LONUNU-297173 format. One record per residue (C-alpha): x, y, z. Coordinates in Angstrom, 2 decimals. Example, Ala and Ser with C-alpha at 12.3 -4.5 7.8 and 13.67 -1.06 7.14 Angstrom:
2
SITE       u       v       w
SITE   12.30   -4.50    7.80
SITE   13.67   -1.06    7.14
# end
This chain:
636
SITE       u       v       w
SITE    0.00    0.00    0.00
SITE    1.37    3.41   -0.91
SITE    0.53    6.64    0.83
SITE    1.09   10.09   -0.63
SITE    1.66   13.13    1.54
SITE    2.35   16.79    1.05
SITE    5.93   17.34    2.05
SITE    8.40   20.01    3.01
SITE   12.05   19.79    2.13
SITE   14.92   22.17    1.64
SITE   18.28   22.22   -0.10
SITE   21.16   22.86    2.22
SITE   23.41   23.68   -0.72
SITE   21.69   25.80   -3.34
SITE   24.52   26.25   -5.83
SITE   27.23   23.85   -6.89
SITE   29.81   26.58   -6.36
SITE   28.89   26.96   -2.67
SITE   31.47   25.14   -0.58
SITE   31.01   24.07    3.02
SITE   33.98   24.33    5.33
SITE   35.30   21.20    7.07
SITE   33.11   20.54   10.08
SITE   30.15   22.52    8.78
SITE   26.80   20.87    9.45
SITE   23.76   20.81    7.14
SITE   20.38   19.16    7.55
SITE   18.05   17.63    4.97
SITE   14.48   17.04    6.06
SITE   12.74   14.30    4.11
SITE    9.06   14.37    3.24
SITE    8.44   12.30    6.36
SITE    7.60   15.00    8.89
SITE    4.62   13.67   10.85
SITE    3.81   10.68    8.66
SITE    1.03    8.70   10.32
SITE    1.76    4.98   10.26
SITE   -1.78    3.67   10.11
SITE   -1.51    0.07    8.95
SITE    0.77   -2.52    7.36
SITE    2.52   -1.28    4.22
SITE    5.00    1.05    2.55
SITE    5.06    4.77    3.28
SITE    7.06    6.68    0.67
SITE    8.13   10.31    0.79
SITE   10.68   12.27   -1.28
SITE   14.07   13.40   -0.07
SITE   16.20   15.79   -2.11
SITE   19.91   15.68   -1.36
SITE   22.72   17.89   -2.72
SITE   24.42   16.90   -5.94
SITE   27.76   18.65   -5.30
SITE   31.11   16.90   -4.88
SITE   31.33   17.87   -1.21
SITE   32.54   15.00    0.97
SITE   31.19   14.22    4.43
SITE   32.95   12.68    7.37
SITE   29.68   11.81    9.09
SITE   26.05   11.44    7.98
SITE   23.41   10.63   10.59
SITE   19.80    9.69    9.94
SITE   17.49   10.63   12.81
SITE   14.19    8.78   12.93
SITE   11.84   10.42   15.43
SITE    8.98    8.19   16.50
SITE    5.91    9.93   17.88
SITE    2.22    9.27   18.49
SITE   -1.15   10.39   17.20
SITE   -4.68    9.67   18.35
SITE   -6.23    7.12   16.04
SITE   -9.58    8.23   14.57
SITE  -12.66    6.54   15.94
SITE  -12.23    4.24   18.89
SITE   -9.98    1.34   17.79
SITE   -8.99   -1.38   20.22
SITE   -5.29   -0.59   19.82
SITE   -3.48    2.65   19.08
SITE    0.32    2.68   19.39
SITE    0.16   -0.32   21.71
SITE    2.32   -2.95   19.99
SITE    5.90   -3.79   19.05
SITE    6.00   -3.50   15.27
SITE    8.95   -3.61   12.87
SITE    9.78   -0.38   11.04
SITE   12.35   -0.56    8.23
SITE   13.76    2.56    6.58
SITE   14.85    2.24    2.94
SITE   16.70    4.63    0.66
SITE   15.32    4.36   -2.89
SITE   17.36    5.95   -5.69
SITE   16.72    5.73   -9.45
SITE   19.08    2.73   -9.59
SITE   19.42    1.24   -6.08
SITE   17.46    0.37   -2.94
SITE   19.05   -0.18    0.48
SITE   17.75   -0.69    3.98
SITE   19.52    2.01    6.00
SITE   17.86    1.50    9.38
SITE   15.52   -0.73   11.35
SITE   13.77   -0.27   14.68
SITE   11.01   -1.85   16.70
SITE    8.22    0.33   18.07
SITE    7.59    0.13   21.82
SITE    4.47   -1.02   23.63
SITE    3.42    2.62   23.87
SITE   -0.03    2.52   25.45
SITE   -1.16    6.01   26.42
SITE   -1.11    4.93   30.09
SITE    2.68    5.19   29.91
SITE    3.30    7.23   26.74
SITE    1.22   10.42   26.35
SITE    0.04   11.57   22.93
SITE    2.84   14.15   22.69
SITE    5.57   11.55   23.38
SITE    8.57   11.38   21.01
SITE   11.75    9.31   20.88
SITE   14.79    9.85   18.62
SITE   16.70    6.99   17.01
SITE   20.04    7.76   15.31
SITE   21.59    5.69   12.52
SITE   25.07    6.14   11.04
SITE   24.53    6.23    7.27
SITE   27.91    7.66    6.26
SITE   28.64    4.62    4.08
SITE   25.69    5.55    1.81
SITE   27.06    9.02    0.96
SITE   27.35    8.39   -2.79
SITE   23.70    7.27   -2.87
SITE   22.39   10.19   -0.78
SITE   22.41   12.52   -3.76
SITE   19.75   14.24   -5.85
SITE   16.13   13.11   -5.99
SITE   15.43   10.01   -3.92
SITE   12.66    8.49   -1.84
SITE   12.64    7.37    1.77
SITE   10.42    4.36    2.33
SITE    9.20    3.31    5.76
SITE    7.96   -0.25    5.70
SITE    5.67   -0.60    8.71
SITE    4.64   -4.09    9.78
SITE    1.90   -2.90   12.14
SITE   -1.74   -3.86   11.95
SITE   -2.89   -0.87   13.99
SITE   -2.04    2.82   13.93
SITE   -0.93    5.34   16.51
SITE    2.69    6.10   15.54
SITE    4.16    9.03   13.59
SITE    7.51    9.17   11.81
SITE    9.93   12.01   11.09
SITE   13.10   11.30    9.08
SITE   15.92   13.80    8.65
SITE   19.61   13.61    7.76
SITE   22.50   15.55    9.30
SITE   25.61   15.98    7.13
SITE   28.97   17.00    8.63
SITE   31.46   18.06    5.95
SITE   34.92   16.50    5.92
SITE   36.82   13.38    4.95
SITE   35.31   10.02    5.92
SITE   37.51    7.33    7.50
SITE   37.33    5.32    4.26
SITE   35.73    5.98    0.89
SITE   33.01    3.53   -0.07
SITE   33.62    2.24   -3.59
SITE   30.34    0.42   -4.05
SITE   27.56   -1.44   -2.22
SITE   26.08   -4.71   -3.50
SITE   22.66   -5.68   -2.14
SITE   22.46   -9.49   -1.86
SITE   19.36  -10.55    0.09
SITE   16.31   -8.70    1.33
SITE   12.85   -9.60    2.56
SITE   10.99  -11.72    5.07
SITE   11.69  -15.43    4.71
SITE    9.95  -18.38    6.32
SITE   12.00  -20.52    8.71
SITE   11.15  -24.24    8.77
SITE    8.50  -25.97    6.68
SITE    6.88  -25.72    4.23
SITE    9.09  -22.84    3.03
SITE   12.72  -22.79    4.10
SITE   14.84  -19.69    4.27
SITE   17.68  -21.66    2.66
SITE   15.84  -21.94   -0.65
SITE   15.53  -18.14   -0.87
SITE   18.84  -17.02    0.60
SITE   21.12  -18.85   -1.78
SITE   24.83  -18.27   -2.36
SITE   25.81  -15.26   -4.45
SITE   28.79  -14.73   -6.71
SITE   30.12  -11.19   -6.87
SITE   33.23   -9.38   -8.09
SITE   35.54   -7.36   -5.89
SITE   35.93   -3.90   -7.52
SITE   39.43   -3.34   -8.85
SITE   39.91   -0.17   -6.76
SITE   38.59   -1.65   -3.51
SITE   40.88   -2.81   -0.72
SITE   38.47   -4.40    1.77
SITE   34.90   -5.71    1.88
SITE   32.40   -6.20    4.70
SITE   29.10   -8.07    4.85
SITE   26.53   -5.90    6.63
SITE   23.73   -8.18    7.81
SITE   20.46   -7.09    9.41
SITE   18.29   -9.90   10.78
SITE   15.37  -10.11   13.22
SITE   13.24  -13.14   14.13
SITE    9.44  -13.08   14.12
SITE    6.48  -15.42   14.51
SITE    5.90  -17.97   17.26
SITE    5.61  -21.72   16.91
SITE    4.05  -23.76   19.71
SITE    6.60  -25.20   22.09
SITE    9.76  -23.33   21.10
SITE    8.20  -19.91   20.24
SITE   10.44  -19.54   17.17
SITE   11.51  -17.27   15.70
SITE   10.74  -14.35   18.04
SITE   11.62  -16.09   21.30
SITE   14.15  -18.73   20.29
SITE   17.91  -18.36   19.90
SITE   19.28  -19.68   16.62
SITE   22.46  -18.90   14.72
SITE   23.58  -18.20   11.19
SITE   26.93  -18.87    9.53
SITE   28.75  -16.82    6.92
SITE   30.60  -18.81    4.28
SITE   33.17  -17.25    1.96
SITE   34.32  -19.30   -1.02
SITE   32.97  -22.44    0.66
SITE   34.65  -21.90    4.06
SITE   32.88  -20.69    7.22
SITE   34.29  -17.36    8.42
SITE   31.74  -16.39   11.12
SITE   28.91  -17.74   13.26
SITE   26.50  -15.39   15.02
SITE   23.60  -15.99   17.41
SITE   20.40  -14.18   16.42
SITE   19.58  -12.99   19.91
SITE   19.39  -10.00   22.27
SITE   19.92  -10.91   25.93
SITE   19.51   -7.44   27.48
SITE   15.95   -6.30   26.75
SITE   15.38   -5.81   30.47
SITE   17.99   -3.02   30.33
SITE   16.09   -1.20   27.57
SITE   16.56    2.58   27.74
SITE   12.90    3.08   26.74
SITE   10.86    1.77   29.68
SITE    8.61    0.85   31.32
SITE    6.37   -0.31   28.50
SITE    2.95   -1.86   28.78
SITE    3.76   -5.15   27.02
SITE    6.36   -7.87   27.44
SITE    9.27   -5.46   26.97
SITE   11.61   -7.31   29.36
SITE   11.61  -10.58   27.38
SITE   14.74  -11.21   25.34
SITE   14.16  -11.77   21.63
SITE   15.69  -12.75   18.30
SITE   18.08   -9.81   17.80
SITE   15.61   -7.11   18.84
SITE   13.98   -5.48   21.82
SITE   10.71   -3.50   21.85
SITE   11.39    0.22   21.52
SITE   15.01   -0.13   20.43
SITE   17.05    0.05   17.23
SITE   18.12   -3.16   15.52
SITE   21.91   -3.33   15.52
SITE   23.57   -4.44   12.30
SITE   26.14   -7.23   12.25
SITE   29.37   -6.64   10.30
SITE   31.49   -9.52    8.99
SITE   34.81   -8.68    7.25
SITE   35.38  -10.68    4.06
SITE   39.12  -11.24    4.39
SITE   41.35  -12.37    1.56
SITE   39.42  -11.11   -1.46
SITE   41.41  -10.11   -4.52
SITE   40.48   -6.84   -6.26
SITE   39.08   -7.51   -9.73
SITE   38.30  -11.18   -9.00
SITE   35.06  -13.03   -8.28
SITE   34.13  -14.56   -4.95
SITE   31.23  -16.56   -3.52
SITE   29.39  -15.63   -0.31
SITE   26.56  -17.44    1.46
SITE   24.64  -17.21    4.74
SITE   23.28  -20.46    6.18
SITE   20.80  -20.57    9.05
SITE   20.80  -23.20   11.78
SITE   18.88  -26.31   10.69
SITE   15.23  -26.16   11.77
SITE   12.35  -28.38   10.74
SITE    8.85  -27.76   12.08
SITE    5.68  -28.65   10.20
SITE    3.44  -25.68    9.33
SITE    5.99  -23.30   10.80
SITE    4.93  -19.72   11.55
SITE    8.53  -18.62   12.11
SITE   10.36  -16.16    9.87
SITE   13.36  -13.85    9.67
SITE   13.46  -10.38    8.13
SITE   16.81  -10.05    6.37
SITE   18.90   -7.44    4.57
SITE   22.39   -8.37    3.40
SITE   24.78   -5.89    1.77
SITE   28.43   -6.07    0.73
SITE   30.21   -2.76    1.31
SITE   33.48   -2.26   -0.56
SITE   35.99    0.22    0.88
SITE   39.01    1.97   -0.49
SITE   42.13    2.77    1.52
SITE   41.98    4.40    4.94
SITE   42.20    8.15    4.63
SITE   44.17    8.48    7.87
SITE   46.83    6.31    9.43
SITE   46.04    7.55   12.94
SITE   42.47    8.63   13.60
SITE   40.56    8.33   16.87
SITE   36.92    9.37   16.64
SITE   34.85   10.49   19.60
SITE   31.61    8.67   18.80
SITE   29.45    9.62   21.81
SITE   29.37   11.07   25.29
SITE   27.26    8.48   27.06
SITE   27.23   10.39   30.34
SITE   26.58   13.06   31.31
SITE   23.95   13.42   28.61
SITE   20.25   14.31   28.55
SITE   19.59   12.36   25.31
SITE   16.90    9.71   25.79
SITE   19.09    7.05   24.14
SITE   21.29    7.11   27.28
SITE   18.52    7.23   29.87
SITE   19.85    4.41   32.05
SITE   23.38    5.87   32.14
SITE   22.30    9.26   33.48
SITE   22.68   11.17   35.65
SITE   26.25   10.16   36.38
SITE   28.33   10.42   39.55
SITE   31.82   11.87   39.16
SITE   32.68    9.53   36.31
SITE   31.78   10.49   32.76
SITE   31.65    7.84   30.04
SITE   32.51    8.19   26.36
SITE   32.65    5.94   23.30
SITE   35.77    6.11   21.12
SITE   36.34    4.37   17.77
SITE   39.58    3.71   15.93
SITE   38.86    4.93   12.40
SITE   42.47    4.84   11.22
SITE   44.56    1.93    9.96
SITE   47.04    1.72   12.85
SITE   46.57    0.39   16.37
SITE   45.85    3.07   18.96
SITE   48.06    2.44   21.98
SITE   47.50    5.65   23.94
SITE   45.09    8.54   24.25
SITE   45.12   11.85   26.07
SITE   41.61   13.06   26.86
SITE   40.63   16.50   28.16
SITE   37.18   16.91   29.69
SITE   35.05   18.80   32.16
SITE   32.31   21.38   32.60
SITE   32.13   24.03   29.90
SITE   33.63   27.22   31.29
SITE   35.32   25.39   34.16
SITE   38.71   23.84   34.87
SITE   39.22   20.84   32.60
SITE   40.78   17.51   33.55
SITE   43.37   15.59   31.56
SITE   43.48   11.79   31.45
SITE   46.44    9.93   29.89
SITE   45.37    6.44   28.92
SITE   47.21    3.34   27.72
SITE   45.15    0.88   25.69
SITE   45.15   -1.26   22.56
SITE   42.47   -0.50   19.97
SITE   42.56   -2.27   16.63
SITE   41.20   -0.47   13.53
SITE   37.37   -0.39   13.35
SITE   36.94   -1.29   17.03
SITE   35.22    0.80   19.68
SITE   35.78    1.15   23.40
SITE   33.86    2.70   26.29
SITE   36.14    4.83   28.45
SITE   35.45    6.18   31.94
SITE   36.56    9.75   32.67
SITE   36.97    9.99   36.47
SITE   37.41   12.80   38.97
SITE   34.68   15.26   37.98
SITE   34.31   16.41   41.59
SITE   32.74   19.66   40.38
SITE   29.56   17.65   39.68
SITE   29.01   17.65   43.45
SITE   29.20   21.41   43.99
SITE   27.57   22.64   40.79
SITE   24.13   24.21   40.92
SITE   20.84   22.71   39.84
SITE   20.62   24.21   36.36
SITE   21.29   22.53   33.03
SITE   25.02   22.39   32.30
SITE   27.34   21.51   29.41
SITE   30.09   18.90   29.38
SITE   33.03   19.00   26.96
SITE   35.31   16.16   25.87
SITE   38.35   16.42   23.56
SITE   40.78   13.80   22.31
SITE   43.92   15.91   22.58
SITE   46.56   13.27   21.75
SITE   46.54    9.94   19.94
SITE   49.62    7.71   20.23
SITE   51.51   10.60   21.83
SITE   50.79   13.24   19.16
SITE   47.97   15.34   17.82
SITE   45.46   13.31   15.85
SITE   45.76   13.45   12.06
SITE   42.03   14.13   11.82
SITE   40.95   16.81   14.30
SITE   37.37   17.15   13.10
SITE   36.02   14.16   15.05
SITE   37.88   14.74   18.32
SITE   35.52   17.04   20.23
SITE   31.96   16.79   21.46
SITE   29.67   18.62   23.87
SITE   26.50   17.52   25.65
SITE   23.87   19.13   27.83
SITE   22.81   17.51   31.08
SITE   20.94   18.04   34.31
SITE   22.91   17.71   37.57
SITE   22.33   14.95   40.07
SITE   19.72   15.39   42.76
SITE   20.92   16.67   46.14
SITE   20.11   14.37   49.08
SITE   20.90   14.81   52.78
SITE   23.67   12.90   54.52
SITE   21.36   10.76   56.65
SITE   19.45    8.25   54.54
SITE   17.29    5.22   55.05
SITE   16.73    2.73   52.22
SITE   13.56    0.67   52.60
SITE   13.15   -2.47   50.50
SITE    9.99   -4.56   50.70
SITE   10.57   -7.71   48.68
SITE    7.98   -9.61   46.64
SITE    7.46  -13.38   46.55
SITE   10.91  -13.95   45.04
SITE   12.87  -11.71   47.37
SITE   16.25  -13.24   46.63
SITE   16.20  -11.65   43.16
SITE   16.38   -8.02   44.29
SITE   19.53   -6.38   45.76
SITE   20.86   -2.86   46.13
SITE   24.26   -1.26   46.62
SITE   25.46    2.30   47.14
SITE   28.83    3.17   45.58
SITE   30.98    6.21   46.26
SITE   32.79    8.16   43.56
SITE   35.77    5.78   43.73
SITE   33.56    2.76   43.05
SITE   33.65    1.44   46.62
SITE   30.49   -0.10   48.09
SITE   29.61    1.99   51.16
SITE   26.30    0.26   51.93
SITE   24.35   -2.65   50.51
SITE   21.46   -5.02   51.04
SITE   22.48   -8.36   49.52
SITE   20.63  -10.77   51.81
SITE   16.95  -10.61   50.92
SITE   14.18  -13.01   51.87
SITE   10.73  -13.08   50.30
SITE    7.91  -10.85   51.58
SITE   10.24   -9.03   53.99
SITE   10.83   -5.34   54.65
SITE   14.37   -4.09   55.27
SITE   15.19   -0.59   56.54
SITE   18.88    0.22   56.27
SITE   20.27    3.51   57.59
SITE   23.41    5.16   56.31
SITE   25.31    8.38   56.98
SITE   27.43    9.80   54.20
SITE   30.10   12.49   53.97
SITE   29.83   15.12   51.27
SITE   30.40   13.68   47.80
SITE   28.59   11.89   45.01
SITE   27.14    8.40   45.12
SITE   25.37    5.86   42.95
SITE   22.48    3.68   44.11
SITE   22.38    0.51   42.02
SITE   19.34   -1.75   42.20
SITE   19.43   -5.13   40.44
SITE   16.84   -7.82   39.84
SITE   18.09  -11.17   38.55
SITE   14.60  -12.07   37.31
SITE   14.71   -8.97   35.07
SITE   11.09   -8.11   35.92
SITE   11.60   -5.61   38.73
SITE    9.60   -5.58   41.93
SITE    6.26   -5.27   40.18
SITE    5.29   -6.31   36.66
SITE    1.91   -7.02   35.15
SITE    3.03  -10.32   33.53
SITE    4.49  -11.67   36.81
SITE    1.46  -11.50   39.08
SITE    2.46  -14.74   40.83
SITE    5.62  -13.02   42.08
SITE    3.63  -10.38   43.89
SITE    4.56   -6.74   44.37
SITE    7.44   -5.18   46.26
SITE    8.66   -1.64   46.73
SITE   11.81    0.39   47.29
SITE   12.18    3.91   48.65
SITE   14.88    6.28   49.90
SITE   14.18    8.95   52.49
SITE   15.89   11.06   55.10
SITE   16.18    9.61   58.58
SITE   14.99   12.88   60.08
SITE   12.23   14.08   57.75
SITE    9.19   12.62   56.04
SITE    8.71   12.01   52.33
SITE   10.55    9.83   49.83
SITE   13.02   11.12   47.27
SITE   12.07   10.74   43.60
SITE   13.85    7.83   41.92
SITE   14.27    8.56   38.21
SITE   14.54    4.95   37.04
SITE   12.21    3.24   39.54
SITE    8.73    3.54   37.93
SITE    6.88    1.96   40.87
SITE    9.00   -1.16   40.68
SITE    8.61   -1.77   36.92
SITE   12.32   -1.38   36.12
SITE   13.23   -4.65   34.41
SITE   16.74   -5.87   35.24
SITE   17.55   -2.89   37.44
SITE   18.24    0.83   37.56
SITE   20.74    3.29   38.98
SITE   20.26    6.62   40.73
SITE   23.17    9.04   41.09
SITE   22.92   11.62   43.83
SITE   25.14   14.08   45.67
SITE   25.53   14.99   49.31
SITE   26.56   18.59   49.86
SITE   26.19   18.73   53.65
SITE   28.93   17.32   55.83
SITE   28.19   14.77   58.50
SITE   27.22   16.55   61.71
SITE   29.16   16.72   64.94
SITE   29.00   13.58   67.05
SITE   27.33   15.18   70.03
SITE   27.75   12.19   72.31
SITE   31.53   12.33   71.96
SITE   32.29   15.91   71.05
SITE   33.25   17.96   74.06
SITE   35.43   20.59   72.43
SITE   34.94   23.47   70.05
SITE   36.42   23.64   66.57
SITE   36.49   26.96   64.72
SITE   37.57   27.12   61.08
SITE   38.03   30.25   58.97
SITE   37.87   31.52   56.30
SITE   35.32   29.20   54.76
SITE   35.46   29.15   51.73
SITE   39.26   29.27   51.84
SITE   41.69   30.03   49.02
SITE   45.25   29.71   50.33
SITE   45.20   29.03   54.06
SITE   42.73   27.47   56.50
SITE   42.92   28.73   60.11
SITE   41.90   26.24   62.79
SITE   41.22   26.97   66.48
SITE   40.67   24.11   68.96
SITE   39.33   24.67   72.48
SITE   39.04   21.78   74.93
SITE   39.76   22.84   78.49
SITE   42.85   24.60   77.13
SITE   44.43   21.22   76.33
SITE   44.48   20.94   72.56
SITE   47.77   19.01   72.49
SITE   47.46   15.60   70.87
SITE   44.57   16.53   68.57
SITE   44.82   15.06   65.04
SITE   43.64   17.04   62.03
SITE   42.70   15.31   58.78
SITE   41.45   16.86   55.56
SITE   39.53   14.49   53.27
SITE   38.32   15.02   49.72
SITE   34.95   13.84   48.42
SITE   36.42   10.43   47.59
SITE   37.32    9.98   51.25
SITE   41.03   10.28   50.40
SITE   43.29   11.96   52.94
SITE   44.93   15.07   51.47
SITE   46.34   16.47   54.75
SITE   47.16   15.15   58.22
SITE   48.96   16.78   61.14
SITE   49.16   16.81   64.96
SITE   48.04   20.05   66.63
SITE   50.81   21.64   68.73
SITE   48.63   24.35   70.24
SITE   45.19   25.88   70.15
SITE   45.81   27.54   66.78
SITE   47.27   26.19   63.55
SITE   47.19   26.84   59.84
SITE   46.59   24.37   57.00
SITE   47.92   25.29   53.50
SITE   45.28   24.63   50.84
SITE   46.46   26.66   47.84
SITE   47.68   23.49   46.10
SITE   44.37   21.65   46.42
SITE   41.71   21.57   43.69
SITE   38.64   23.68   44.32
SITE   35.74   21.77   45.83
SITE   34.20   20.42   49.02
SITE   36.34   18.81   51.74
SITE   35.77   17.38   55.20
SITE   37.98   18.56   58.10
SITE   38.06   16.00   60.91
SITE   39.53   16.83   64.31
SITE   40.12   13.84   66.62
SITE   41.02   14.23   70.30
SITE   41.13   10.93   72.17
SITE   37.75    9.27   71.63
SITE   36.13   12.57   70.68
SITE   35.95   14.08   67.20
SITE   34.28   16.86   65.27
SITE   33.77   17.10   61.49
SITE   33.19   20.25   59.47
SITE   32.55   20.83   55.80
SITE   35.15   23.02   54.12
SITE   34.91   24.69   50.74
SITE   38.07   25.55   48.82
SITE   37.49   28.13   46.13
SITE   39.57   30.11   43.68
# end
């Protein structure tokens, strides 16, 4: 079924003589603006791309899924997990360039104005994203309720490798089992390696659908496929996702926590890439994909497949580290479970050059603030990615409550400046952590399978400062904890991957978890909790800005500290029946690390602080079995 829509589009380069500068960004909006996906079928809209010779180092397709109120009063409207494939159709070629699965988006959880952005790297299709084309959305749904917006962001520059050509081998939905076997439709293909290509990769998209009695294939069964090159197996891959309960888009109203055949409701479908090693430019080769043997009478199982061979030229840079993403801190909904963060930021780096990356120097921190530098030794092969933690962002604790910006730069690669500087810097916006008091009580009421649910609180250094690991069924635990100033991460896990309360696990009953102050009423909001419907778990980062109070039962002396905030010197006065001798002074940072220690020789002493980073510290004065703690701020 085809649907025609009025569309809006614009040219981001009007004249062939107009040149973009390296790093310049342009956007092309396709005719899919608020396309209503009403029923099963193809939804086509035009997209007009530039025809100039400008090269692009990065092209991203953003598919924004939204909702609309279905006319009339249908039984379902945006309620089910349907497959949405995005195709680029040119006058000569058609390629699938993205695939996602809609969420169980019942209006009880997802209001009518809800939207979610899905990003796809389509840089390899640059030579096909030219002139007049069409963008097809193939929607497998049998009810409406979803809208689609498709746009493309072009960043000018040199790509890691030039794509010589793309061969499309297999595409479509194929039955798995009897009476129709996928093997009869996905037969071996003979192709020729272009003479000017150096490497080739099989890009393979596959998702399992349908459900046979007993084994629930193909949606809920794990099978594999094998890639054969010139008659020899070069790869075997399971068609399975085992982390749906950690979905960033949750909670949903359906069975979103169940693992599936290479997809999860509400998430993108990740492509598999298999290098075809040993091909000779200008010569033919044979490639085949074989699925695990499966024989079921009257099978309802199937796989939706797209197979493409991408041929690349030489690497354009010998040394090239690309900053792919700032995972945290980041407000983007694709990183919901990773935010907010404690003092550790997290980034994704890819080696897009042809030499091994053995070291990186990374500069990062709050925009407008003092930046940190992290030297790092590692071993990254070409075309591999790595998540990297950026520690020590103690300023996250003392910052205000307004939206902030975080900057990351790759300042050195293998000891020198990177050969390609255009993909080395990124900036994100984020909201700071919530501020909680220093006296907390964590209350966990378990359900009928209490042993599944645990919680831990980590400090900024990754140490567990409090936990509840022993949990019986139908039991309430109240654990109190006092914390010094700093940032912390509450991690809640559920080994059943269905939280403390889930509609499809009624036999397990309902539990609850809350965090409150020991001295005041009311629970603190938990961003990832959702009344216990959190799947495999959730984390909550928070900061404590108030120092632990004086221990009144032991403190029998006065401690005066000035100035506070201090810049160069901290003056300390101790009064305890005029006998301050023997008192020990300790200055601790927010990680609990000792940065100063001395014995008091009189009632007055000075502590030098000009060499310490700005931030919050704890001054502890111990005299015999008595001690006093005060919060100190060092500013500049």
